[in-house]
C-alpha positions as CSV (number, residue, x, y, z in Angstrom):
1,M,3.1,16.3,-35.3
2,T,6.1,18.2,-36.7
3,L,6.4,20.1,-33.5
4,F,6.1,17.1,-31.2
5,V,9.8,16.0,-31.2
6,P,11.5,19.3,-30.6
7,L,8.9,20.1,-27.9
8,T,9.5,16.7,-26.3
9,V,13.2,17.4,-26.2
10,A,12.7,20.7,-24.5
11,L,10.3,19.4,-21.9
12,A,12.5,16.4,-21.2
13,F,15.6,18.4,-20.5
14,L,13.5,20.9,-18.4
15,A,12.1,18.0,-16.4
16,T,15.5,16.7,-15.7
17,A,16.7,20.1,-14.3
18,L,13.5,20.6,-12.3
19,L,13.5,17.2,-10.6
20,A,17.2,17.4,-9.8
21,L,16.6,20.1,-7.2
22,S,12.9,20.2,-6.5
23,W,13.3,17.5,-3.9
24,A,14.2,20.3,-1.5
25,R,10.5,21.1,-1.3
26,S,9.9,18.1,0.9
27,R,11.9,16.8,3.9
28,P,15.5,17.4,2.9
29,A,16.7,13.9,3.3
30,I,14.1,12.4,1.1
31,A,13.5,14.4,-2.0
32,P,16.5,14.0,-4.3
33,V,16.6,10.3,-4.8
34,I,14.5,10.0,-7.9
35,W,17.4,9.1,-10.1
36,T,15.5,6.4,-12.0
37,S,12.9,8.9,-13.2
38,L,15.7,11.3,-14.2
39,A,17.3,8.5,-16.2
40,C,14.0,7.7,-17.9
41,I,13.5,11.4,-18.8
42,G,17.1,11.6,-20.1
43,L,16.4,8.6,-22.3
44,L,13.3,10.2,-23.7
45,A,15.3,13.3,-24.5
46,L,18.1,11.4,-26.2
47,G,15.6,9.3,-28.2
48,S,13.8,12.4,-29.3
49,V,17.0,14.0,-30.4
50,A,18.0,10.9,-32.4
51,L,14.6,10.8,-34.1
52,Y,14.9,14.4,-35.0
53,A,18.3,13.9,-36.5
54,S,17.3,10.8,-38.4
55,L,14.3,12.4,-40.0
56,G,16.1,15.5,-40.9
57,A,15.6,19.1,-39.7
58,S,14.1,20.2,-43.0
59,S,11.3,17.6,-42.8
60,L,10.4,18.7,-39.3
61,R,10.7,22.4,-39.7
62,P,7.5,24.0,-38.4
63,L,5.5,26.1,-40.8
64,H,3.9,28.2,-38.0
65,K,4.9,29.5,-34.6
66,P,4.8,26.4,-32.2
67,P,2.2,26.4,-29.5
68,S,3.4,26.9,-25.9
69,A,3.6,24.0,-23.5
70,Q,0.9,25.7,-21.4
71,S,-1.5,25.9,-24.4
72,M,-0.9,22.3,-25.3
73,V,-1.7,21.2,-21.7
74,Q,-4.9,23.3,-21.9
75,Q,-5.9,21.5,-25.1
76,L,-5.2,18.2,-23.4
77,Q,-7.3,19.2,-20.4
78,R,-10.2,20.2,-22.7
79,K,-9.9,16.8,-24.4
80,L,-10.2,15.1,-21.1
81,D,-13.2,17.1,-20.2
82,T,-15.0,15.5,-23.1
83,D,-13.4,12.1,-22.7
84,P,-12.7,11.6,-19.0
85,N,-12.1,7.9,-19.4
86,D,-8.8,8.4,-21.4
87,L,-6.2,6.8,-19.1
88,G,-3.3,7.7,-21.3
89,G,-4.5,11.3,-21.4
90,W,-4.6,11.6,-17.6
91,L,-1.1,10.1,-17.4
92,M,0.2,12.5,-20.0
93,L,-1.5,15.4,-18.2
94,G,0.1,14.4,-14.9
95,R,3.6,14.3,-16.5
96,S,3.0,17.7,-18.1
97,Y,2.0,19.3,-14.8
98,L,5.1,17.8,-13.2
99,V,7.3,19.5,-15.9
100,L,5.4,22.8,-15.4
101,Q,5.9,22.5,-11.6
102,K,2.1,22.5,-11.0
103,Y,2.4,19.7,-8.5
104,P,-1.1,19.8,-6.9
105,L,-2.6,19.6,-10.4
106,A,-0.3,16.7,-11.2
107,V,-1.6,14.9,-8.1
108,R,-5.2,15.4,-9.2
109,A,-4.4,14.2,-12.7
110,Y,-2.7,11.0,-11.4
111,Q,-5.6,10.5,-9.0
112,H,-8.0,10.6,-12.0
113,A,-5.8,8.0,-13.7
114,L,-5.9,5.8,-10.6
115,Q,-9.7,5.9,-10.6
116,L,-9.6,4.4,-14.0
117,S,-6.8,1.9,-13.2
118,A,-6.1,1.5,-9.5
119,N,-2.9,-0.5,-10.1
120,S,-1.3,1.7,-12.7
121,T,2.4,1.7,-11.9
122,V,2.9,5.0,-13.8
123,A,0.0,6.7,-11.9
124,L,1.1,5.4,-8.5
125,L,4.7,6.5,-8.9
126,G,3.6,9.8,-10.6
127,E,1.4,10.8,-7.7
128,A,4.1,9.8,-5.3
129,Q,6.6,12.1,-7.0
130,A,4.1,15.0,-7.2
131,L,3.3,14.7,-3.5
132,I,7.0,14.8,-2.6
133,L,7.8,17.7,-4.9
134,S,4.9,19.7,-3.5
135,A,6.0,18.9,0.1
136,Q,2.5,17.3,0.7
137,S,4.1,14.0,1.7
138,S,7.4,12.2,2.2
139,F,8.8,8.8,1.6
140,A,7.5,7.9,5.0
141,G,4.0,9.1,4.3
142,R,1.4,8.6,1.6
143,A,4.1,8.9,-1.1
144,G,5.8,5.9,0.4
145,E,2.6,3.9,0.5
146,L,2.0,4.6,-3.2
147,I,5.5,3.5,-4.0
148,E,5.0,0.2,-2.1
149,R,1.7,-0.4,-3.9
150,A,3.4,0.2,-7.3
151,L,6.1,-2.3,-6.3
152,A,3.6,-4.9,-5.1
153,H,1.9,-4.8,-8.6
154,A,5.1,-4.4,-10.6
155,P,7.9,-6.1,-8.6
156,Q,10.4,-5.9,-11.5
157,D,9.7,-2.3,-12.4
158,P,13.1,-0.5,-12.2
159,Q,11.7,2.8,-11.0
160,A,9.4,1.2,-8.4
161,L,12.3,-0.9,-7.2
162,F,14.7,2.0,-6.8
163,L,12.1,4.2,-5.0
164,G,11.0,1.2,-3.0
165,A,14.6,0.9,-1.8
166,V,14.7,4.5,-0.8
167,V,11.4,4.0,1.2
168,A,13.0,1.1,3.0
169,L,16.1,3.0,3.7
170,H,14.2,5.9,5.3
171,R,12.3,3.4,7.4
172,G,15.6,2.0,8.7
173,E,14.9,-1.3,7.0
174,L,18.5,-1.7,5.8
175,H,18.3,-5.4,4.7
176,R,15.2,-4.7,2.6
177,A,16.7,-1.6,1.1
178,R,19.9,-3.5,0.2
179,S,17.9,-6.3,-1.4
180,R,16.0,-3.8,-3.5
181,F,19.1,-2.0,-4.6
182,E,20.6,-5.3,-5.7
183,Q,17.5,-6.1,-7.7
184,V,17.9,-2.7,-9.4
185,L,21.5,-3.6,-10.4
186,A,20.3,-7.0,-11.7
187,L,18.2,-5.1,-14.2
188,A,21.2,-3.5,-15.9
189,P,20.4,0.1,-15.1
190,T,21.9,3.2,-16.7
191,P,25.4,4.1,-15.4
192,A,24.0,6.9,-13.2
193,V,21.5,4.7,-11.5
194,K,24.1,1.9,-11.2
195,H,26.5,4.3,-9.5
196,V,23.9,5.4,-6.9
197,A,22.7,1.9,-6.2
198,E,26.2,0.6,-5.7
199,H,27.0,3.6,-3.5
200,Q,23.9,2.9,-1.3
201,I,24.7,-0.8,-1.0
202,A,28.3,0.0,0.1
203,S,26.9,2.6,2.6
204,I,24.4,0.0,4.0
205,D,27.2,-2.6,4.3
206,R,29.2,-0.2,6.4
207,Q,26.2,0.5,8.7
208,L,25.7,-3.3,9.0
209,G,29.4,-3.9,9.7
210,T,29.7,-6.1,6.6
211,G,31.1,-5.8,3.1
212,G,34.6,-7.1,3.9
213,A,35.6,-4.2,6.1
214,H,38.0,-4.9,8.9
215,R,36.8,-4.4,12.4
216,S,39.3,-1.6,13.0
217,D,37.9,0.2,9.9
218,V,34.3,-0.1,11.3
219,V,35.6,1.3,14.7
220,V,37.2,4.3,12.9
221,Q,34.0,4.9,10.9
222,T,31.9,4.8,14.1
223,R,34.2,7.3,15.8
224,Q,34.1,9.6,12.8
225,S,30.3,9.4,12.7
226,A,30.2,10.2,16.4
227,R,31.9,13.5,15.7
228,K,28.7,14.5,13.9
229,P,30.2,17.2,11.6
230,L,27.9,20.2,11.8
231,I,27.6,23.5,9.9
232,R,26.3,26.4,11.9
233,V,25.2,29.6,10.2
234,R,23.4,32.8,11.2
235,L,21.2,34.2,8.5
236,E,20.7,37.9,8.1
237,L,18.7,39.9,5.5
238,A,20.2,43.1,4.2
239,H,18.2,46.1,5.2
240,R,17.9,47.3,1.6
241,L,16.2,44.1,0.6
242,I,13.5,43.9,3.4
243,S,10.9,45.4,1.1
244,H,11.7,42.7,-1.5
245,A,11.3,39.8,0.8
246,S,8.0,38.1,1.7
247,S,7.6,36.2,5.0
248,H,5.5,33.7,3.0
249,A,8.3,32.8,0.6
250,P,10.3,29.7,1.5
251,L,14.0,30.0,2.4
252,Y,16.3,27.3,1.1
253,L,19.7,26.5,2.5
254,F,22.0,24.5,0.4
255,V,25.4,23.0,1.1
256,R,27.5,22.5,-2.1
257,D,30.6,20.6,-2.9
258,L,33.3,22.9,-4.3
259,T,35.1,20.2,-6.2
260,H,32.3,18.1,-7.6
261,P,29.3,20.2,-8.9
262,G,26.0,18.3,-8.8
263,A,23.3,17.6,-6.3
264,P,23.8,19.5,-3.1
265,L,25.3,17.8,-0.1
266,A,22.5,19.0,2.2
267,V,19.3,21.0,1.9
268,K,16.9,22.6,4.4
269,R,13.6,24.4,3.6
270,L,12.9,27.1,6.2
271,S,10.6,30.0,6.8
272,S,11.8,33.5,5.9
273,H,12.3,35.2,9.2
274,F,15.5,37.0,10.2
275,P,17.8,36.8,11.9
276,Q,17.8,33.0,12.5
277,T,20.5,30.5,13.4
278,V,20.5,27.2,11.5
279,V,22.4,23.9,12.1
280,L,23.0,21.5,9.2
281,S,24.1,17.9,9.8
282,P,24.6,14.8,7.6
283,S,21.0,13.9,8.3
284,D,20.0,16.8,6.0
285,A,21.6,15.0,3.0
286,M,19.5,14.9,-0.1
287,V,20.8,11.4,-0.9
288,P,21.7,9.1,2.1
289,G,25.4,8.7,2.2
290,H,26.1,11.7,-0.1
291,T,26.9,14.5,2.4
292,F,29.7,16.6,3.9
293,I,32.4,15.3,6.2
294,A,34.6,16.9,8.8
295,G,37.4,19.0,7.4
296,E,35.7,19.5,4.0
297,R,35.5,23.0,2.6
298,V,32.0,23.7,1.2
299,E,29.8,26.6,0.0
300,V,26.7,27.3,2.0
301,V,24.0,29.2,0.0
302,A,20.8,30.8,1.4
303,R,18.1,31.8,-1.1
304,I,14.6,33.2,-0.6
305,A,12.4,32.0,-3.4
306,P,9.3,34.1,-3.9
307,S,8.0,31.6,-6.5
308,G,8.6,28.7,-4.1
309,N,10.9,27.0,-6.6
310,P,14.2,25.7,-5.2
311,L,15.8,26.4,-8.6
312,A,17.3,29.8,-8.9
313,E,14.9,32.3,-10.6
314,R,14.9,36.0,-11.4
315,G,14.0,38.0,-8.3
316,D,15.3,35.5,-5.8
317,L,17.3,36.9,-2.9
318,S,20.5,35.1,-2.0
319,G,23.7,35.1,-0.1
320,Q,26.5,32.6,0.5
321,T,29.7,31.8,2.4
322,L,32.5,29.3,2.4
323,Y,32.7,27.0,5.4
324,R,35.3,24.5,6.7
325,V,33.2,21.7,8.3
326,G,34.3,21.0,11.8
327,H,36.9,23.8,11.9
328,E,34.6,26.8,12.1
329,G,32.0,27.9,14.6
330,L,29.0,30.1,13.7
331,A,29.4,31.7,10.3
332,E,27.2,34.5,9.0
333,I,25.4,34.6,5.7
334,R,24.1,38.0,4.7
335,I,21.4,37.8,2.0
336,D,22.2,40.8,0.0
337,H,21.9,39.8,-3.7
338,I,18.9,39.8,-6.1
339,T,19.1,37.3,-9.0
340,P,18.9,39.3,-12.2
């Protein structure tokens, strides 16, 4: 027990980092909108830190070397082998596999949980996230169906409402998406979730031509969107790195805001063959409405990930370039760096 709190803190912060970018594994425009789950994980981390501080470091100092997260998961799996009807155990195993990025195993764990409790909101949303992170589904596929089921059984659940709003948004159901985002705001969410929900409502209002905008403003916005700002890059792999690259490793292409670090403005997951020319548009945004615009100066990063993880890891091959959206033609990115 003395090891539980520090380990929970570590896993919570790790989960926050992983979920922030692992959305790129699925369709680029759908994966990064799991802010509610990020907020919940953040609260878990902060709560654990507070508990650790309140009890005192001396009383929680481990006497032995702490077990690894992997060994703890293995112990939990063995426990479930002898007690397969432990719903809480399967939910914990699913969360653990999400943190360890073993998404297919997380899917299986949550499916076991659903066999025990078909309407478990945690299991429904957990499987949906695991499917998205493993690129097995999108918000428009089975993951979306699971989210809708969770929302039907828990209509006031903040995470189900937020993800349900995203599902509606990607189906083009703007009025339903707006209504769900408004319900999220009515539940007094964290500042981060509130900011995203308000931003999405404003974006939907612009698309619907409402929200107090003057007609001239709507016309200008329409003309600007008609320009369809694009980023065009040609990807090359340095000859000296050919032996380090695998054609089976995914290639991620990120567009980053130079002035406001955070979630990428756009992401694409590609196959690793070279050379290839790629076009990025606002439709590749991770979060609808959060993308690049004409005239903006951005950084475009290409990375081959042998592990499949969109987060940078040792051994990744990468290259980058700066790009002025709408003012440049075809730019070249030469992948010539190995992450140490």
